[in-house]
N, C-alpha and C positions, 0 to 999 in steps of 0.2 A: 800475338794474333796468329802466327804460324802454328803455334802449339795447339790452339783451339781448332783450327782447320784439320790438323793431323788427327787430333782426338775425335773430331766429328767423323772423319773418314774411317777411322778405326772402328767406331761404334757401328757405322753403316755396314761395314763388311762383316763384323761379328754377328749382327742381326741377320744378314744374308746367309752366313754360314749356318747359324742355328736353324734358320728356316729349312735348309736342306737336311740338317741332322734330325729335325722333327719329321719331315715329310718322307724321306727315303725309307725309314723303317715302316711307315704307314703303307707305302707302296709294297714293301715286303709282305705285310699282312695280307693285302689283297692278292698279291702274286702267289703266296703259299696256298691261298684258298681257291685259286683259279684252277679250272679243270680242263680247259680247252687250249689247243695249240695257238689259236689266234690271240688269246689273252696272254699267253706266255711270251709271244713275240712282242706284243704291245708293251707289257710291263718291262721286259728287258730293255727296250728302247728308252722308255721313260726313266728307268733307273740309271742307265748309262749316261744319259744327258744331264740328269739332275746331279749325279755324282761329279761330272766334269764341272758344272757350275758351282757346286758347293766347295769343290777343291780350289777353284779359282778364288772364291770368296775367302776361304781359309788362308790362302797364301797372301792375299791383300790385307786381311786382318792382321796377320803376323808382320807383314811389312810395315804397316802403319803403327803397330804396337812397338816394334823395334825403333821406329822413327821417334816415337814418344820418349823412349829411354835415351836415345841419342840426344834429343833436345834437352832432356832433364835427367842427366846421369844419376842424380841422387835418388831417383825412384828405386833403383836396384837395391838400395840399402834399407828399404822399408819392408818389414816383415809381411804386411798384407799383400804386397806384390809378389813376394816369394811364394806365399800360400796360393795366391791366384794362379801363378804360373804352374804350380803342381796340378791344380784342377784343369788348367788348359792342356797340360800334358795328357791328362785323362781323356780330354776331348779328342786329342790327336789319336790316341789309342782307339777310341770309339770310332773315329773316322776310318781308320785303317781296318778295323773289324767290319765296318759296313762294306768296305771294298771286298773283303774276303767273302762276305755273305752274298754280295752282288755277283761275285765270280762263281759261287756255287749255283746260283740261279742260272747264270749263263751256261754253265756246264751241265745243267740238269741234274745236279747232285745235292740239291737242297734236302735236308732231312728235318728241318724245323717246321713247327706248325704256326698257323696264324696267331694262336694264343701266345706262343713263345715270343713272337715278334711284337705283340702288344706290350708285353713286359719289357722287352728289350728297348722299346720306344721310350720308356720312362727314364732311362739313364741320363740322357742329356738334360732333362728337366732338373734333376738333382744337382748336376754340375752347374747348370745355369744359376740356380738359386745361390749356391756357394760363391760363384764368381761375382754375381751382382752384389751380394752382401759385402764381400771383401772390397770390391771396387768403390762402393758408395759409402759404406760405414767405416771402412778402414779400421776394423776392431783390433788389429794386432800392431 
């Protein structure tokens, strides 16, 4: 029963993390297209708050993911989990990249267009697809 509770909490925080990973780049799209100082300040505040929340969700997702492995150590020997963890590492890199982009907006040094951010926003969708397929189908 404990395993199922930990798994449920892991999924809740993964979903929360992904919500942030999907929405923050969308804010970047609007921020890049904004032309006035009031919008710049408003988007910086929204981005900073969202990043804090999604970082907390990521840390809790990792905590409960590690708890799952602690409860069932044999999971680490399964190839599907190794592949999933590689994709999760990609998400962490994307998360850090989002922080760097957020910092550029904060420092008024953004050089990217709204169109670029629209493409950038698709990366977590691809990673999510791979992660869900691996976690549910366990093809490896």
